[in-house]
N, C-alpha and C positions, 0 to 999 in steps of 0.2 A: 504494500500500500504506500502510496506517495503522500507527502506532506499536503495537507489541505483537502484530502479526499475523505469520503464518508467511511466510518467504521461499520462493523456489522450491525450496530444498533442505529444506524443512519444519523449519527451525530457528527457534525463537521468538526474536525480537529485542526486548529490552525494556531499553533504556538509560534510566536514571533518575538522579535526584540521588543522590549517594553512589557512583556507578559511575565507573570510569576510562574516559576517552575511548578510542575505537578507535585502534589503532595501524596506520596506513596512510599512503600517500603523498598529500600535497596538492601544489599547484603555485602558483608565483608567476612573474611576468614579470621577466626580467632581460635587458636589452640586446636586446630583441626575441625572446627565447627563453623557452619554458616550462620552468622548472626545478623538479624535484621535491624535496620535503623531507619528512622523517618527522614525522608529527603528534606522536608522543611526544617526539621531540627538541625540537620547537618549543614544546611546552607544559610541558616539564620545568622546574621551579624558578621558574615565572612565574605571575602572576595575570592571566588572559586573559579578556577579555569578547568573546564571539562573538555576532554576530547573523547568522543565516542566512536566506536568502530564495530565492524561486523563480527569479529571473533578473535579470541586469543590464539596464538600460534599460527595464524594465517600469514601468508607471504608478505603482502604490503604492510599489514599491521605490525608484524614483527621486524621487518627489515628497514622500514622507513618511518612509519607514523610514531610508534612508541619510542624508538631511539632519538628522534628529533626532540621530543619533550623531555627525555632524560638529560640530553646534553645541554638543553637550554633552561633547565629548571632554575638555576641560580639567577638567570636574567629575569625570569618571571617573578621570582621572589623579590628581586631588587625593584621591580615595578609595582610592588604592593600586593601581589597575589599571595593570599594566605595558604591556599591548598590547591594542588594540581590533582585532578581526578582522571583516571582512565576508566571509562565505562563501557561494558560490553554485555551482551545477553548470555554470556557463559555463566556457569555457577561460580560461587565465591571461592571454592577450592581450586578450580582451574585458574581463576584470575590471580590467586595468590601464587600458584606454581609458575604461572607465566611471568609475573613480576619478579619472583625469585630467580628464575632462569636468566632474565635480562638485567639483573641487579637493579631493578626499579623499585622494589617494595619499600625501601627506606627513603625514597625520593618522591614517589607518586603513589597516591591512594588508588589501589586496584579494586574497583567497585563493580559488583555484580548486579545486573538487572536480569537475573536468571529467568524470571517469569515474563520478562518483556513488558511489564506494566508501565514503567516510567517511559520507555520507548514508545509504547502505544499512545500514552497520554500526551506525549510530545508530538505525535503524528509523524514519527520518523521511522516507521517499520520498513524493513527490506525483506521481501519474500525470496528466500534462497532455498525453497523446498525442492526446486529442480536439481539442486546440487546435494540434497540430503542434509542440509544445514538448518532447515526450518525457518522460522521468522526471526530475523536478526535486526540489529540497529543499522540504520544508514550511517555513513561516516560523516561526522560533523564535529565542530568545536564551538564552544560558547563560553563567554565570560559572564558570570553571575555574581551580582552584588546584593547581598541580603535577600536572596531568593528571586531577585529581579534580573531578567535576561537583558544584558547590556549589548552584547554582540553575539550573533549567531551566524556561523558560516557552514552551510550545508553543501556537501559534495554531490555531484552527479554520480550514479552508480558506477563503480569500477574506477573512479577517479581519485586522485589525491593531489589537490592544488590549493584550495581555499582554506582547508582546516589544518594545514601544517603548523608546526611550532613557529617557523619563520614568519608565516603570514599572521599568526596570532600575536607575535611580538610587536608587529607594526600597529595592530589595533588597540593594544593596551597602553 
C-alpha cells in the first residue's frame, strides 16, 4: 500500500510533516526478550531522527543505509539530535542481532515495528509478499521533535537517495 491510499477499513492515511506520530507500541530487545514501549512516551520531549527500512540484513539496508547513520551519528548529535532510531518491521530480537552485527547497538536504537502497526498508521507499508517478505516498511527518514514530524523524506520503492544520512544532515 502506498502513502495516502485507503487501508482495509477504507480510512485514508496521510501522515505528513507537521503531523504527530502515531501512538502505538514499538519493541526493543532487553535481556533476550521483546519489550514493548509506547511510541508517544519514547518521542515525548526529544529530538529523534528515525530512519526506517524494509528489513534487517537486507542488501541496501545493511551495506548503505545503516552504515551511513552509524558513521554520521556524532554529526547528528552535534546538531541537537537526542536519539537516532533504526526502525524496521522485523522482530526486536532480529533488530538487536542486526545492530550487534554492524556494531550499531551502542550508537543507534534498533527498534522493532514487528506487527507493522506504526508503519501502517504512518501509511508507509510496502507489500513485499511477492518476495516472501510480507508487508514491510517503505524506506524513509524523519526528524521528530516532541512527537511532531518536522521533516519526512520518503523513498520510491527500491531507491535510496532522499533518506540517506547525508541528505538528512542537510535538513537538520
